N, C-alpha and C positions, 0 to 999 in steps of 0.2 A: 916304349908308348909312353906319352905324357899323360898326366893327370891334373886336375885343378890344382891351382898353387893357392893354397889356402893358408892365412895365418891363424892360428888357434885363437880365441877370444882371450885365454887366460894369459897368452902371451904378449897381446897387444891390447888392453881393455878399450882404449879409446876408440878402435875400429868398431867394437860393439856399442856404438851410439844407440842403434835398435837392435841390430843382430849382424853378424858377420855376412851371413847370407841371407838376404832378404827374400829369396825365393822360398826359404822354409816359413815364412810367416804368411806371405800372400800368394805363392804358388809361381810358377813359371812363365804361365799364360800372363796374369795379372802383372808380374815385373815385367815382363815385355811390354805390355800395353801402357804402363806408367813410364817407361823409359820412352816410348814414342811420344806420350803426351808430353813429357818434359822439354822436348823440342819447341814447344809452343810459348814456353816461359822466356825464348830467347828473342833479342831483336832481329829483325830480318837483315840489318846491316852486318849483325856478327856471322850469320850464316853466309852472306855474301862475301865477306873477307875470309873465310875459311874456304869458299870454293875457289877464290882465285888464288890461295897459296896452294890448294891441292885439287887441281882441276880433274885429276883422274877418278875421284869418288865423290859423291854426294856427299856434303856434310851432314845432312839429316840421318843417313844410314850410318855413317862412321860415330856421330854422336850417340844415336840409339844404341849402336853395337857396344861401344864402350861403356856407356852407361849401364846397359844390361850386365854387361859382364863384370864391371865393377861392383855392382850391386850384388851379384852372385858369387863374390870372392873368386872370381876369374881374373886375376891381375896381369901376368907375364904376358907380353905380347906374342912370344912363340907360342904359349899354351892358348890364346885366343886364336892364331892362325891353326893351331891343331885343331880346335873347337869348330873351326869353319867346315871341317870335313866329318866332324865326328859327333856333334851336337846339333839335335835337329832345330832348336830354337835359334841357336846361332846362325845356322844356316838360313833358316825362315827371314831372320832380320837382314841379312845379307843379300837375299836372292841369288843372283847369279854372279855377284861381284864377289871377289876373293882377295881382298888386301893382305900383302905380306906383312911379317912382323915389322919391317923396318917403317913400313907406312903406316901401321898401327901406332908405332912409338913416335914417329914425326908428328902424325895428328895430333896425338896427346900432349906433346910439348907445345905445338903452335896454338891449341885451342884449350888450355888448362882452366881457364876461368869459365869458358861455356859449359866444359864437361863437370865442373865444379857445381855450376848453377842447376845443372840437369840432376845431378847425383843428389843434390839437396832437396829438389823437388821430390825425387823418388824416396828420399827417407822421410820427408815431411807426410806423404800422402801413405807412407806403410805404416807410420806411426798414428796417422788419424784412423787407418783401417783396423789397426790393433785396439785403439781406444773404442771404436763403433763396436766391436766384438766384446768390449768388456775385458779384454787382456791388458790394458794399461791403466794406470792410475792418473786421473786428472786432477792436480793438486790446486790449480788455479790458473786463471788467464795470464796474469803478471808473471809467473813461475815458468809458464809455457812459453812467452816471449822472451823471456830473457834467459833461462837455463837451458830450456830444450833445445831452442834455435840455435843457441851459441854451441851445444854440444853436438848437433847435427853438422852444422858448418864446419867445426873441427874433424869430424868423423869422414865428411864429403872430400876435405883437402888430405885428410890421412889416407884415403883411399888411393888418392892419385900418387902421393908420396910412395905407398907401398907397391904401385903400378911401376913406377920410376925405379925402386930399389930391386925389384924382380927383373927388370929389364937389364939393369946393370950387371946383375949376377948372372943373368943368360947369357950375355955377351963374353963373359971373361972366359 
């Protein structure tokens, strides 16, 4: 039986730009909604290109799925495939579609920039929700623009890198 593939924050502090598992901050349902909303940040042409590259799956579903999973510290494609059968939120995102781990991996490789953009949106919104609840200190607008956005961008890219690393380890 597989479980979530998690990298403890103390082992990789950069992933902890906001938190390694964002669902702990906003909840599973809110994280799913943020993941779904993140697709609106993409250009229509990006979605059309993704659909041409993988016509078997709607890019909106695949992007929502991978954004949600990576935001909740579920990185390995085989772990995500397992979650399609065992995690109610992942099943909800996919509906009746069941991409296999190879398709998830291929989609990630072909749409890395779009996934990073979606992850960045989710991470920004999570930080904003934390701030609204008084759990984050707002030091100043300039600091926010330079430092926090840089950290969040790094964190989004590193989540993709961890997913690739996990897939490499799973295929050996």
